[in-house]
C-alpha positions as CSV (number, residue, x, y, z in Angstrom):
1,M,22.7,-16.4,-13.9
2,A,20.6,-13.3,-13.3
3,R,20.4,-12.0,-9.7
4,A,17.0,-12.6,-8.3
5,A,16.2,-9.5,-6.1
6,A,12.9,-9.6,-4.2
7,R,10.8,-6.6,-5.0
8,V,8.9,-5.2,-2.1
9,N,5.6,-3.6,-2.6
10,W,6.1,-0.4,-0.3
11,T,2.7,1.2,-0.9
12,K,1.0,-1.8,0.2
13,M,3.1,-2.2,3.3
14,A,2.5,1.6,3.9
15,D,-1.1,1.1,3.9
16,I,-0.9,-1.4,6.7
17,V,1.4,0.5,9.0
18,A,-0.1,2.5,11.9
19,P,0.2,6.2,11.6
20,E,2.3,6.4,14.9
21,Q,4.9,4.0,13.3
22,R,5.1,5.8,10.0
23,A,8.3,7.5,10.6
24,A,10.0,4.2,11.6
25,F,8.5,2.9,8.6
26,N,9.9,5.4,6.2
27,A,13.4,5.1,7.8
28,F,13.4,1.4,7.4
29,R,12.2,1.8,3.9
30,S,15.0,4.4,2.8
31,K,17.5,2.2,4.6
32,S,16.4,-1.0,2.7
33,E,16.2,0.7,-0.7
34,A,19.9,2.0,-0.1
35,L,21.1,-1.4,0.7
36,A,19.2,-2.9,-2.2
37,A,20.8,-0.2,-4.6
38,K,24.3,-1.0,-3.2
39,V,23.8,-4.7,-3.7
40,E,22.4,-4.1,-7.2
41,S,25.5,-2.0,-8.2
42,L,27.9,-4.8,-7.5
43,P,28.9,-6.9,-10.3
44,E,27.4,-10.4,-10.7
45,K,30.9,-12.1,-10.6
46,Q,33.9,-10.8,-8.8
47,K,36.8,-9.7,-10.9
48,T,39.9,-11.9,-10.9
49,P,43.2,-10.1,-10.4
50,D,45.4,-9.7,-13.3
51,W,48.5,-11.6,-12.0
52,E,50.5,-11.0,-15.2
53,H,50.2,-7.3,-14.6
54,Y,51.5,-7.5,-11.1
55,K,54.4,-9.7,-12.1
56,T,55.5,-7.1,-14.6
57,V,54.8,-4.0,-12.3
58,L,56.6,-5.5,-9.3
59,G,59.6,-7.1,-11.1
60,A,61.3,-10.4,-11.2
61,S,62.2,-10.3,-7.6
62,K,58.5,-10.3,-6.6
63,K,57.4,-12.9,-9.0
64,P,57.5,-15.9,-6.5
65,I,55.4,-13.9,-4.0
66,V,52.8,-12.9,-6.8
67,D,52.7,-16.7,-7.8
68,E,52.2,-17.6,-4.2
69,M,49.4,-15.1,-3.9
70,K,47.7,-16.4,-6.9
71,K,47.8,-19.9,-5.8
72,V,46.5,-19.2,-2.3
73,M,43.6,-17.0,-3.7
74,E,42.7,-19.7,-6.1
75,S,42.7,-22.4,-3.4
76,V,40.2,-20.4,-1.3
77,K,36.6,-21.6,-2.0
78,V,33.6,-19.8,-0.3
79,S,31.1,-22.4,0.3
80,R,27.4,-21.3,0.4
81,P,25.1,-22.8,2.8
82,V,22.5,-25.2,1.5
83,N,19.1,-23.4,1.4
84,T,16.8,-25.4,3.6
85,M,14.4,-22.5,4.5
86,T,12.6,-22.2,1.2
87,S,10.9,-25.5,1.2
88,E,9.9,-24.8,5.1
89,I,8.6,-21.3,3.9
90,D,6.7,-23.0,1.1
91,K,5.1,-25.6,3.3
92,L,4.1,-23.1,5.9
93,K,2.6,-21.0,3.0
94,K,0.6,-23.9,1.8
95,D,-0.5,-24.6,5.3
96,Y,-1.5,-21.0,5.6
97,E,-3.3,-20.8,2.4
98,K,-5.2,-24.1,3.4
99,S,-6.3,-22.7,6.7
100,F,-7.4,-19.5,5.0
101,A,-9.5,-21.2,2.6
102,E,-11.1,-23.2,5.4
103,F,-11.7,-20.2,7.3
104,K,-13.1,-18.3,4.3
105,A,-15.4,-21.1,3.5
106,E,-16.7,-21.2,7.2
107,G,-17.0,-17.4,7.2
108,S,-19.0,-17.3,3.8
109,A,-21.4,-20.2,5.2
110,R,-21.8,-18.3,8.5
111,S,-22.6,-15.1,6.6
112,S,-25.0,-16.6,4.5
113,T,-26.8,-18.1,7.5
114,L,-26.7,-14.6,9.2
115,K,-28.1,-12.9,6.1
116,Q,-31.0,-15.3,6.1
117,Q,-31.8,-14.8,9.7
118,A,-31.4,-10.9,9.2
119,S,-33.8,-11.1,6.3
120,K,-36.3,-13.0,8.3
121,Y,-36.1,-10.2,11.0
122,T,-36.1,-7.3,8.5
123,S,-39.3,-8.6,6.8
124,M,-41.1,-9.1,10.0
125,K,-43.6,-6.5,11.4
126,C,-42.5,-4.5,14.5
127,L,-43.2,-6.3,17.7
128,T,-45.3,-3.4,19.2
129,Q,-47.8,-4.0,16.2
130,M,-47.9,-7.7,16.5
131,S,-50.6,-9.5,18.4
132,D,-49.7,-12.2,21.0
133,D,-50.4,-15.0,18.5
134,E,-48.2,-13.3,16.1
135,I,-45.4,-13.0,18.3
136,H,-45.7,-16.6,19.4
137,E,-45.8,-17.8,15.8
138,A,-42.8,-15.8,14.7
139,F,-40.8,-16.8,17.9
140,P,-42.0,-20.4,18.9
141,E,-39.2,-20.7,21.4
142,V,-41.0,-18.3,23.5
143,S,-43.9,-19.9,25.4
144,P,-46.9,-17.8,26.2
145,E,-46.4,-18.5,29.8
146,A,-42.8,-16.9,29.7
147,Y,-44.3,-14.0,27.7
148,E,-47.1,-13.5,30.2
149,E,-44.5,-13.5,33.1
150,E,-42.3,-10.9,31.5
151,Q,-45.3,-8.6,30.6
152,A,-46.3,-9.0,34.4
153,L,-42.9,-8.3,35.5
154,N,-42.8,-5.2,33.3
155,A,-46.1,-4.2,34.6
156,S,-44.9,-4.4,38.2
157,H,-42.0,-2.3,37.2
158,D,-44.2,0.3,35.9
159,H,-46.5,0.3,38.7
160,H,-43.5,0.6,41.2
161,E,-42.4,3.8,39.4
162,E,-46.0,5.3,39.5
163,E,-46.3,4.9,43.1
164,G,-43.2,6.9,43.9
165,E,-41.7,4.2,46.2
166,D,-38.2,5.0,45.0
167,E,-38.1,8.1,47.2
168,E,-35.9,6.2,49.6
169,F,-33.3,6.1,47.0
170,D,-32.9,9.8,46.5
171,I,-29.3,10.7,46.9
172,Q,-28.6,14.2,48.3
173,I,-25.5,15.4,46.1
174,P,-23.5,18.0,48.3
175,K,-22.5,21.1,46.7
176,L,-19.2,22.0,45.6
177,N,-18.5,24.5,48.3
178,E,-19.5,22.1,51.0
179,L,-17.1,19.5,49.7
180,F,-14.3,21.9,49.3
181,P,-14.7,25.0,51.7
182,K,-12.7,27.9,51.1
183,K,-9.6,28.3,53.5
184,K,-9.7,31.5,55.5
């Protein structure tokens, strides 16, 4: 059974990382790569002790201790937890892909609608060059009465500026030395 090591595309991740987080990202990357290299250097299966070698090296008097150690080590079974997260992650991924596809379809539909509206406005003459009838034809939601009211309001503002009635709003800004006189 080959070891399935997940490969990380560090260049793609580096493109996403903000510039102010680049140093932390590089530290994380180097630490992660060092740990991955250490795991890869480990053997696939742990070596079993050579019990016969220990019996001969330690002598006949230590043979019962070696046999007991062998028995104890063989009785130890490391249980691995059942992987329940992979199915949940796959489910989340499918849900995400489904919502992404819906979002993309909605975005494409909205984009095409906006492009149609934009082409309508870009192909239209400039409003200042249009007659009133052409404006009302191009924008049926704008009634002639509302347009005339807007024009009258604009004319009254223009007239207001011409009369010079805004003199009462003149603000006298004090000079810097008046605000902050020099200390004597």
